[in-house]
C-alpha positions in Angstrom: 270.2 200.1 96.4 272.2 200.0 93.2 270.5 199.1 89.9 270.9 195.7 88.6 271.9 197.2 85.3 275.6 197.3 84.4 277.5 200.1 86.1 280.3 201.4 83.9 283.4 202.7 85.8 286.0 204.0 83.3 286.5 204.6 79.6 287.1 201.5 77.3 289.4 200.5 74.5 287.5 200.5 71.2 288.8 197.4 69.5 285.8 195.1 70.4 282.2 195.7 71.4 280.0 192.8 72.1 276.8 194.7 71.0 275.8 198.2 69.9 275.7 200.2 73.1 277.4 203.1 74.8 281.1 202.5 75.2 281.7 200.5 78.4 284.4 201.8 80.8 287.2 199.7 82.4 286.6 198.2 85.7 288.2 198.8 89.0 291.4 197.0 89.9 291.5 195.9 93.5 294.9 194.2 94.0 298.2 195.7 94.8 301.2 194.7 92.8 299.3 193.6 89.7 301.8 193.2 86.8 300.6 195.2 83.8 299.9 193.3 80.6 300.3 189.8 82.2 299.9 187.0 79.7 296.5 185.5 79.6 295.9 182.0 78.2 292.5 181.1 79.6 289.4 182.2 81.5 287.6 179.9 84.0 284.0 180.8 84.9 281.6 180.0 87.7 278.2 179.1 86.4 275.3 180.0 88.7 275.1 183.8 89.0 278.0 184.3 86.5 277.2 182.5 83.3 273.6 182.2 84.2 271.1 184.6 85.8 270.6 183.8 89.5 267.4 181.8 89.9 268.1 179.7 93.0 266.9 181.2 96.3 270.0 180.1 98.3 268.8 181.7 101.6 265.6 179.6 101.4 267.6 176.5 100.5 270.0 177.0 103.4 267.1 177.5 105.8 265.5 174.3 104.5 268.7 172.3 105.1 269.8 173.9 108.4 266.6 175.1 110.0 266.0 178.8 110.9 268.0 178.9 114.2 271.0 177.1 112.8 270.9 179.2 109.6 271.0 182.4 111.6 273.9 181.2 113.7 276.0 180.0 110.7 275.2 183.1 108.7 276.4 185.3 111.5 279.7 183.4 111.8 280.3 183.5 108.0 279.8 187.1 106.7 281.1 186.2 103.2 278.6 183.4 102.7 277.6 179.9 103.9 279.5 176.9 102.5 276.7 174.5 102.8 278.4 171.6 101.0 281.4 171.8 103.3 279.2 172.1 106.3 277.1 169.0 105.8 280.2 166.8 105.1 280.5 166.3 108.9 277.0 165.1 109.3 275.7 161.6 109.6 275.1 159.7 106.4 271.3 159.8 106.8 271.3 163.5 107.6 273.6 164.1 104.6 271.3 162.2 102.3 268.3 164.3 103.4 270.3 167.5 102.9 271.4 166.6 99.5 267.9 165.8 98.5 266.8 169.3 99.5 269.7 170.9 97.6 269.0 168.8 94.5 265.3 169.8 94.6 266.2 173.5 94.7 268.7 173.0 91.9 266.1 171.1 89.7 263.7 174.0 90.2 266.5 176.3 89.0 267.0 174.3 85.9 263.5 175.0 84.8 264.2 178.7 84.8 267.8 178.6 83.4 268.8 181.8 81.6 272.1 182.8 80.2 273.6 185.9 81.8 273.6 189.0 79.5 277.0 189.4 77.9 278.1 185.8 78.5 277.7 184.6 74.9 279.4 187.7 73.5 282.3 187.3 76.0 282.8 183.7 75.0 282.8 184.7 71.3 285.5 187.3 72.2 287.6 184.7 73.9 287.3 182.4 70.9 288.4 185.2 68.6 291.5 185.7 70.8 292.1 181.9 70.9 291.8 181.9 74.7 290.6 178.7 76.4 287.5 178.8 78.6 286.6 176.4 81.4 283.9 176.1 84.0 283.8 175.3 87.7 280.5 175.0 89.5 279.3 173.6 92.8 276.0 172.6 91.0 275.3 169.1 89.8 276.6 167.7 86.5 273.1 167.7 84.9 273.0 171.5 85.2 276.3 171.8 83.3 275.0 169.4 80.6 271.8 171.4 80.3 273.7 174.7 80.0 275.8 173.2 77.2 272.8 171.9 75.4 270.5 174.8 75.8 272.9 177.6 74.9 275.4 175.8 72.6 278.4 177.2 74.4 280.9 174.5 75.5 283.4 174.8 78.3 286.2 172.4 78.6 287.0 171.2 81.2 283.6 171.8 82.9 283.8 170.6 86.5 280.7 170.2 88.6 280.5 169.3 92.3 281.1 165.6 91.4 284.8 166.7 91.1 286.3 166.6 94.6 287.4 168.6 96.3 285.1 171.4 95.0 285.4 175.2 95.3 286.7 177.0 97.3 289.5 174.4 97.3 291.9 175.3 94.5 292.0 171.7 93.2 289.5 172.1 90.4 291.2 175.2 89.0 294.6 173.6 89.3 293.2 170.6 87.4 292.0 172.8 84.6 295.4 174.6 84.4 297.1 171.2 84.3 294.8 170.0 81.5 295.5 173.2 79.5 299.2 172.9 80.3 299.3 176.5 81.5 300.4 178.2 84.7 297.7 179.4 87.1 299.2 182.9 86.8 298.1 182.8 83.1 294.5 182.2 84.0 291.6 184.5 85.1 288.9 183.1 87.4 285.5 185.0 87.1 282.7 184.4 89.6 280.1 186.1 91.8 281.2 184.6 95.1 284.0 185.9 97.2 284.2 182.8 99.4 284.0 180.3 96.5 285.3 181.8 93.3 287.8 184.4 94.5 289.1 182.1 97.2 289.5 179.3 94.7 291.4 181.5 92.2 293.6 183.2 94.8 294.7 179.9 96.4 295.4 178.5 93.0 297.6 181.5 92.1 295.3 182.8 89.3 294.0 186.3 88.7 290.4 186.8 90.0 287.5 188.9 88.9 284.4 189.3 91.1 281.1 189.8 89.4 279.0 192.0 91.8 275.8 193.0 90.0 274.1 194.6 93.0 277.0 196.2 94.9 276.6 193.6 97.7 280.3 193.5 98.3 280.5 197.2 98.8 278.7 196.8 102.1 280.7 197.8 105.2 280.8 194.2 106.5 283.2 193.3 103.7 285.6 196.1 104.4 287.5 193.9 106.9 287.6 190.8 104.7 291.2 190.1 103.8 290.4 188.2 100.6 290.2 190.7 97.8 289.8 190.0 94.0 292.2 191.5 91.5 289.2 193.1 89.7 285.5 193.7 90.4 282.8 194.2 87.7 279.1 194.8 87.8 278.3 193.0 84.5 280.1 190.7 82.1 280.4 193.4 79.4 282.8 195.2 81.7 285.2 192.2 81.3 286.0 193.2 77.7 287.9 196.4 78.5 289.5 194.7 81.5 291.0 191.9 79.3 292.3 194.3 76.7 293.7 196.9 79.1 295.3 194.6 81.7 296.4 191.4 79.8 298.5 190.4 76.9 296.0 188.4 74.8 298.4 187.3 72.1 298.1 183.5 71.3 
């Protein structure tokens, strides 16, 4: 299994380094027809597993909500991941209430161990230096977003939690951010660690997408037949620096 450490892929421009380290190399481009040096005016991030270190055991949470047998069935039918929020929308109100209580309990446990992802603060500083907007879309609860802002002092605006409906993978939250920024979706990059939530949201909105795959999970054979592909894939956030400088026009 691949190391959790950043895996560099190509050689990098030298104009900006987030920290003293060996020179990162540009990441792989995964989309056909990408227009070189497209204008970029903002970056929208997922939170859990992208801006923060993964701490929630989603598999355990899904089993607690669905039960073992139903979990195995749903997982087999959804190789790119389980959309638990969408799934429980069709349940009875009482069953929904119990499910949301389980989900909220797992999320609260995650808040106690909240850690910022390596490279996230430096990447945000880089975006600020280029006068690029930064937003956030998460399926987590609002209190998690507020804690992130408070604990790490990095503010995203807009920052949309699951209280904004419809939530990812629907493109509505990303389109809302683009509208509030008064920019086109084609001038925005969506970065996240979920193919089914983040990449789908970005693609359906018409934005560029970057998949954060720290462990090489999406290199597995079961994802070869998945039609949905990101424009870019990186193994750590520090790989985003050369990506932005090589592929986008960052002029204000």
